[in-house]
C-alpha atoms as one frame of an Amber mdcrd trajectory, in Angstrom:
protein
  87.558 145.692 152.418  89.919 142.999 153.668  88.321 140.392 151.399  88.420
 142.677 148.392  91.569 144.806 148.755  93.880 143.374 151.459  95.222 144.181
 154.986  96.194 147.832 154.389  92.849 148.755 152.948  91.144 146.788 155.732
  93.045 148.808 158.409  92.074 152.102 156.734  88.421 151.092 156.581  88.532
 150.039 160.263  90.020 153.437 161.259  87.251 155.300 159.426  84.658 153.038
 161.017  86.201 153.742 164.465  85.939 157.496 163.997  82.316 157.199 162.936
  81.582 154.866 165.883  83.127 157.224 168.423  81.264 160.191 166.981  77.969
 158.204 167.109  78.594 157.213 170.737  79.337 160.832 171.717  76.208 162.254
 170.121  74.054 159.309 171.306  73.389 157.823 167.859  74.082 154.391 166.409
  73.175 150.934 167.772  74.448 151.834 171.254  72.777 155.237 171.448  70.267
 154.138 174.163  73.086 153.209 176.547  74.813 155.641 178.864  77.631 157.552
 177.218  80.493 155.625 178.889  78.849 152.239 178.250  78.059 153.130 174.623
  81.639 154.248 174.099  83.011 151.015 175.638  80.713 148.840 173.514  81.617
 150.813 170.418  85.344 150.371 171.077  84.865 146.640 171.669  82.934 146.309
 168.438  85.592 148.248 166.521  88.426 146.094 167.943  86.613 142.922 166.946
  85.874 144.364 163.472  89.499 145.427 163.035  90.810 141.983 164.028  88.343
 140.321 161.673  89.298 142.678 158.823  93.008 142.109 159.337  92.495 138.317
 159.468  90.383 138.406 156.366  92.950 140.567 154.596  95.769 138.191 155.522
  93.723 135.271 154.253  93.073 137.132 151.028  96.811 137.838 150.640  97.567
 134.164 151.080  94.805 133.267 148.634  96.130 135.793 146.122  99.639 134.431
 146.520  98.266 130.921 146.049  96.444 132.056 142.925  99.629 133.648 141.585
 101.585 130.480 142.293  98.846 128.433 140.649  98.983 130.632 137.537 102.785
 130.297 137.467 102.604 126.516 137.789  99.893 126.389 135.163 102.035 128.451
 132.772 105.011 126.158 133.402 102.820 123.128 132.874 101.506 124.509 129.595
 105.077 125.287 128.528 106.164 121.724 129.337 103.139 120.289 127.548 103.937
 122.386 124.491 107.580 121.283 124.653 106.632 117.616 125.017 104.079 117.974
 122.217 106.718 119.479 119.931 109.125 116.640 120.772 106.373 114.084 120.158
 105.553 115.614 116.783 109.248 115.684 115.872 109.551 112.032 116.889 106.497
 111.125 114.819 107.962 113.014 111.857 111.275 111.141 112.190 109.400 107.842
 112.434 107.346 108.666 109.330 110.521 109.669 107.468 112.257 106.443 108.517
 109.253 104.399 107.348 109.298 106.189 104.000 113.015 105.566 103.513 112.745
 101.885 104.466 109.401 101.383 102.669 107.882 100.077 105.896 104.316 100.976
 106.861 102.631 100.250 110.191  99.043  99.228 110.912  96.788  98.486 113.862
  93.389  96.802 114.187  91.183  97.123 117.289  89.355  93.809 117.710  86.616
  95.313 119.912  85.704  98.416 117.940  86.893  97.273 114.526  88.833 100.533
 114.048  91.843 100.320 111.735  94.886 102.597 111.619  97.343 102.885 108.715
 100.508 104.958 108.677 101.090 107.311 105.768 103.773 105.017 104.311 101.379
 102.059 104.293  98.981 104.155 102.212 101.816 104.851  99.755 102.872 101.196
  99.648  99.301 100.259  98.711  99.213 102.932  96.010  96.885 105.341  97.840
  97.165 108.954  98.945  97.665 109.156 102.750  94.406 110.001 104.483  92.423
 110.151 101.227  90.203 107.233 102.285  89.358 105.230 105.362  91.927 102.498
 106.078  90.856  98.891 105.694  92.075  95.684 107.193  95.448  94.836 105.714
  94.020  91.684 104.153  91.983  93.756 101.700  95.211  95.011 100.090  96.466
  91.457  99.514  96.135  89.960  96.040  92.907  87.887  95.820  94.881  84.741
  94.996  96.894  85.097  98.238  94.083  86.062 100.642  93.072  82.533 101.650
  96.578  81.615 102.772  97.032  84.948 104.554  93.700  84.564 106.389  94.715
  81.110 107.619  98.018  82.444 108.964  96.333  85.322 110.841  93.514  83.147
 112.238  96.015  80.607 113.531  98.056  83.395 115.168  94.932  84.814 116.878
  93.919  81.387 118.147  97.385  80.792 119.609  98.059  84.390 120.658 101.399
  84.410 118.874 103.258  86.577 116.391 103.013  85.948 112.670 104.670  86.891
 109.401 104.016  86.216 105.747 104.974  87.352 102.273 102.259  88.133  99.764
 101.457  90.105  96.673  99.816  93.508  97.093  97.311  94.591  94.467  97.417
  98.361  93.982  94.497 100.428  92.767  96.328 101.024  89.486  96.416  97.278
  88.859 100.143  97.066  89.579 101.348  94.217  91.759 103.990  94.655  94.453
 105.437  92.226  96.975 104.934  92.956 100.679 106.432  91.310 103.751 104.097
  91.559 106.757 104.972  91.093 110.420 102.266  91.151 113.087 101.610  90.558
 116.766  98.458  89.622 118.671  97.826  91.593 121.878  95.535  89.885 124.407
  94.216  90.634 127.884  94.785  88.440 130.940  91.835  86.251 130.004  93.287
  85.505 126.587  90.821  87.691 124.709  92.253  89.408 121.645  92.385  93.183
 122.054  94.441  94.375 119.103  96.541  93.300 116.169  99.560  95.462 115.350
 102.162  95.020 112.658 104.214  96.355 109.774 104.310  95.891 106.003 107.545
  96.291 104.063 107.704  96.697 100.294 110.317  94.103  99.271 109.672  94.233
  95.515 113.053  95.756  94.686 114.789  93.317  97.018 113.092  90.370  95.318
 114.134  91.679  91.910 117.730  91.994  93.115 117.600  88.465  94.485 116.260
  87.206  91.152 119.046  89.053  89.359 121.599  87.544  91.730 120.263  84.053
  91.118 120.412  84.683  87.368 123.995  85.917  87.712 124.871  82.811  89.688
 123.332  80.641  86.976 125.315  82.505  84.333 128.472  82.088  86.378 127.835
  78.358  86.664 127.105  78.215  82.950 130.316  80.122  82.262 132.323  77.642
  84.326 130.670  74.773  82.480 131.312  76.446  79.125 134.917  77.044  80.098
 135.446  73.401  80.993 133.837  72.215  77.774 135.820  74.756  75.753 139.110
  73.552  77.214 138.317  69.940  76.380 137.049  70.933  72.944 140.142  73.049
  72.363 142.347  70.027  73.033 140.432  68.035  70.409 140.593  70.875  67.879
 144.319  71.279  68.478 144.840  67.599  67.749 142.672  67.742  64.617 144.440
  70.838  63.345 147.876  69.414  64.086 147.263  66.104  62.334 145.701  67.929
  59.386 148.847  70.019  58.993 150.982  66.869  59.131 148.915  65.168  56.449
 149.002  68.288  54.241 152.813  68.250  54.289 152.727  64.745  52.765 150.262
  65.660  49.998 151.044  67.524  46.847 148.619  70.336  46.044 147.495  68.527
  42.939 146.950  65.291  44.824 143.466  63.988  45.318 142.060  64.950  48.731
 144.302  67.971  49.225 141.403  70.416  48.930 139.358  68.336  51.341 142.148
  68.571  53.900 142.187  72.346  53.462 138.479  72.443  54.276 139.160  70.351
  57.369 141.803  72.869  58.430 139.410  75.778  57.849 136.766  74.022  59.905
 139.324  73.443  62.659 140.220  77.139  62.605 136.554  78.136  62.871 136.101
  75.675  65.739 139.137  77.207  67.445 137.528  80.646  67.094 134.340  79.298
  68.645 136.385  77.878  71.484 137.962  81.279  72.085 134.492  82.826  72.280
 133.419  80.259  74.855 136.557  80.900  76.879 135.921  84.637  76.709 132.337
  84.098  77.854 133.567  82.053  80.803 136.218  84.717  81.570 138.969  82.096
  81.456 140.545  83.493  78.293 142.966  86.344  78.917 142.525  89.599  77.015
 144.580  89.645  73.805 144.729  93.065  72.190 145.149  93.137  68.432 144.945
  95.757  65.703 141.822  94.858  63.736 139.368  96.221  61.209 136.032  96.661
  62.966 134.078  96.352  59.721 135.683  93.012  58.968 135.099  91.867  62.533
 131.384  92.694  62.422 130.998  91.111  59.009 132.649  87.891  60.230 129.900
  87.334  62.805 127.027  88.317  60.499 125.938  84.739  59.839 126.048  83.963
  63.576 123.961  87.062  64.319 121.296  86.092  61.768 120.973  82.628  63.294
 120.829  84.161  66.772 118.097  86.760  66.230 115.888  84.632  63.979 114.094
  85.330  60.731 111.476  87.636  62.274 114.121  90.341  62.861 115.857  92.068
  59.967 119.601  92.540  60.400 121.086  95.654  58.766 124.821  96.447  58.765
 125.692 100.073  58.016 129.475 100.066  57.810 131.425 103.270  57.171 134.230
 103.212  54.630 137.904 103.902  55.368 137.697 103.217  59.085 140.943 103.393
  60.966 142.136 100.206  62.609 141.554  99.882  66.348 143.398  97.953  69.024
 140.946  95.701  70.852 140.391  92.106  71.868 138.479  90.665  68.886 136.790
  88.005  70.998 135.421  90.569  73.446 134.111  92.761  70.626 132.390  89.756
  69.068 130.889  88.886  72.452 129.641  92.467  72.894 128.003  92.442  69.445
 126.392  89.086  70.214 125.059  90.375  73.566 123.500  93.377  71.815 121.820
  91.036  69.337 120.465  88.814  72.116 119.045  91.798  74.030 117.475  93.164
  70.854 115.887  89.798  70.099 114.348  89.655  73.585 113.100  93.240  73.240
 111.396  92.590  69.866 109.386  89.367  70.232 107.078  90.448  67.400 109.920
  91.269  65.023 111.644  94.442  63.884 114.976  95.751  62.656 118.407  95.459
  64.245 120.950  97.869  62.791 124.689  97.903  63.502 126.467 101.117  62.494
 130.198 101.748  62.434 131.698 105.238  62.106 134.607 107.380  63.187 133.898
 109.660  66.155 135.877 112.462  67.788 135.781 112.229  71.581 136.212 115.508
  73.447 137.754 115.768  76.872 134.377 116.381  78.538 132.995 113.212  77.007
 136.065 111.233  78.001 135.562 112.186  81.655 132.247 110.300  81.619 134.110
 107.190  80.433 137.347 106.938  82.463 138.605 103.999  80.381 138.600 106.154
  77.251 141.653 108.286  76.452 140.908 111.306  74.198
């Protein structure tokens, strides 16, 4: 009873057993029935005392064991709660890491040199043009463009032999056939004996960055070209000014009917056209200040028609659709000419096989909502 129920139940069972023992001793029954009555009663009492002590001790032990079990269950519940809390924090941390990798276009990988197992993060799958978890990951070298694999293999083998970190930039060939540019960083993990255990690293998609760098280099080249054009234009403008000035002086000494007068007029026209070309070069180099004038857009577009035809080539048809009775506008003529020329150049590059380039002029009413999208425009 003590082992099953506890001290109180053990005491009750001992009391019942004592009553039965005393009754058995009185009537001469039980294990001590052959003894004299007084001796049987004494032996029965001794046996009952020993049984009661044993029951109480067993009951106390059971209480302690039960308390220990309760404490163990409490500790186990707390441990499970802490494990669940730590697991939730770990999953949240992994989610933040995966989100950070996706934002930065950085994927992580790991290769176990002993088992050959490979791990790819979800972002590395996306960088390589695959659905995360859709297929077994491969060694990162298999995603490298075939033309770059030899150089990449040499870099990794040298790093393994020396037990050092490595990095390289290579093209990544996606399953769709598209090519991206990846920057890989890796580290070799070895044991105390120098044996390679693992290779871990990251791959960052730097395609957009490379395109921006290429655009920056192109902008720098254009800036240098603009400075060069500006310097040449200034020198050329000085020559044109001298030619135009001397032509005007000579014309004042010639009568209109004199021989050579018309030739001098052509020289002056050529000087004026050269001066216009100089202004365009200065505008391109941004060294010419903006000079607003009231002009006829149709006349302005028509004046550069011959230049546009030479620029786009014979394989592209140039069509001018000019509206009649256009109102005059106040603009910088040189900047408008430069804008039209830029459009023609872009169209030529976009139509290498030929096509049509159409310039259309028309009056347009700009509403307030449309003007908000173009702050420089006043409705």
